[in-house]
C-alpha positions, 0 to 999 in steps of 0.5 A: 594245942601242945608245945610239940604240935606247935613246934612241928608247925613252926618247923614246917614253915621254916622248911617250906620258906624257900618255896614260899619265897619262890611262889611269892616272887612268881606272884609279884612278877604279875603286873596286876594293876587295876583292870589287869588282875586276871593272871593273878587270879588264874595263878591263885586258882591253880595254887588252890586246885593243886592243894585240893580246895573246892574252887569258886571262880566267878565274874563280878556283877556290879549290879548285884553289889550297888545296893550293899553297904560300903559299895564304891562306883566303878568307872572302868571296864569291869567285864573281866573282874573276877573273885577266886575263893578256895574252900577247905571242908574238914573231915571232922567238924571241931573248930571255928570257921575262918576266912583268910583273904588277900587282895592281888590288885596293886597300884601303878608303878609310876615312872619305871626309871625311878625304881632301882630294879624293875617293879615287876621283876622282883629282886631279893637282896639285904633280906628284903624282896623288892617289887610292886605289891611285894609288901602290899600285899602279895607276900601276905596272901602267899604267906597265908597259903603256906601257913595252911601248907605248914599245918598239913606238912606237920601231919595235921588238918584243920577241923573247921571250914576255911575259905581262902579268898583272893579279891580285887579292888581293895585299893580303889572300892573294895567291891571284890571283898563285897562280892564274897559277902554277896555270894554268901561266904561267911565264917566265925572270923576273918583274917587279912594279912596286910603289912602291918609291921607285926601289929594288930589293926585296932582302928582304921580310917574310912576313905572317900574318893571324889573328882573335881570337874572344873571349867574355864574360859579359853582364850589365847595366852596373850590375852590370858586376863580376859579368860579363866584358867580352869587349872588355877581355879582347881588350885583355889578349890584345893586350897579350900579342901585343905582347910576342911582337912584341918577342920576334920583333924580337929574333930579327930582329937576327940576319937579314942584311938585317933587322938593319939595321932597328930594328923590322921586325916589326910587329903590328897589331890592324887590325879590332875588333868587339864587343858589342851594347849600350852598357849591356851588358857585351859578350859577344863581341869579334872582333879581326882582326890582322896580324903579319910574319915574316921570310924563312926563318921557318916559317909553321906554327911561328909560327902555333904561337907565336901559339896558345901566346902567346894560350893562356898569356895566357888562363890568366892571365885570370879569365874566359878561363882557363875560356872560352878564346878561338878563333883563326882564320887569316883571310887571309895565310899568307905566307912572307918572300922574298929575291931570290936566284939572279937575277944575269942579270935584275939585270944587265939591269935594272942597265943600264936603271937606269943609263941612266935614273937614273945609277949603281947601284940601291939595295937595299930591305929591305921591311917589307911583302910583295909577290907576288914570293914566289910566283915565287921560292919556289914555282917558282924564278923570279927576281922583281924588284920596283921602282917609283916613289915615292909616299906615304900608301899605305893612308892618306888622300891616297894619291899617286904622284910623276909624275916618278918614275913617268915614270923608272920606266916608262923603266927598265921599257922599257929592261929589257924591251928588254934582257931580252927582246931586240928586233928592228925592227918 
C-alpha cells in the first residue's frame, strides 16, 4: 500500500470523524446493561444493513455453548440474548480474512448522583466523551465501523472477507463471543478495539467468578452471642481468600510477562447481600467474588484451590465448622491468554501503527481480560487487542479521549487495508 493510498484513508477518517462521534454518542446513550442489550444490537444491525453487509442476527442458545472451552454459567434471563454479525464479501479475493469485534454490554452505572453528568446522556467536553460504555468499549466498536467507512470513502474496497461482530456478555461470561465461534465464524485474524491506551495486549489474565453462600443462626440481637452472624462469618472467609490472593501473586512472580507487575492477581468481593432485619442476627449472606488467574493456569485446579481455601477457613470457625458454606460458580470461568503465533497480523498492524503514531507499538500486560482468548485458545486464530485511551472504566464519569479515538480509528483503517488488501472501488 503506497503513501498516497494511506493518506487518502487517513484523510477520510478525519472527514468522517464528526459523524463517527455522533454515532458513538447515540450508541453510548443506550443503557445496555446485562440483559438489556437488545436496542444496541438493533442499532448495530441497522448500521450494518445501511452499509450493505449481510446480516446474521440470532438468539443465543446456551445449550449449544455449555460444553465449549471457556463457557461460563448464565444465571439471569437469557431469552432475549442475541449476537449480530455483518459480513462483507469481496468482489476479488486477494487478502486475508478478518474478524472485527466489539461488545455492547456495559456494567451498571451505580448511584446516579455520583456522576457529574448522567451516564446514559453522553457529554463531550475538554476533548473527551463521558458516559457509561464510552470507553469500554462502544467508542472502539463504532471506530471499527467508521474505519471500514473510511476505506470506502477513500475510493477502495477490501479484497478479503470481513465479519463485523457485535457481542454481549463480555463483562460477565464471554458467551457472546463464544456464540460466534459455535455459529461457525472464522477468519485469518481477529481484531478487538478495546481501550488499551494505544498499546497492544501481549498477555492478559483469566477470571473466575464465584459466590459464597454462608449460613448463620438467627436470634434477637439482644442475645447476639447465642447466635451466629452470617455476615461476619462471610468476612472471615473473605479474609482467608485475601491470603490466597497473596499466594497467587507470589506465583505470578515467575510468569514471563506478569512478573513485571507488582500485584497482577486481584481478588474482589464485588456484591454482598445478607440478613433480613437490623435487630436480628443475620441467618444468611451471599458474597459474589472475582479473582484473576494467569495464562497457563488451569481453571479447574484453581477452582479446587478456592474450594480448599474456603473449607479450611470454615473448619476454623465456631459455626461454619458444622455448617459449611456453599460455593457457586457464577460467571467467568476464563483462562488467561498470551498473544502468540501472530507474526503476520502483528507485522501488518506495525505498519499501520507507525504511519499513525510513529515508532513501534508498546506491549500491554493486562490485568483484565478480553474476548481475544476464545479465538486464540479455542481455534488458533491470532487475536489482536488495541484501542484508544480513556479512564474511569467501571467507575463514575467514564470517558474516552477523542483524539486518541481518532488515531486508533486511523490505525484500524490502515491495518484493515494492509491485512485484507485493497482494490479500487
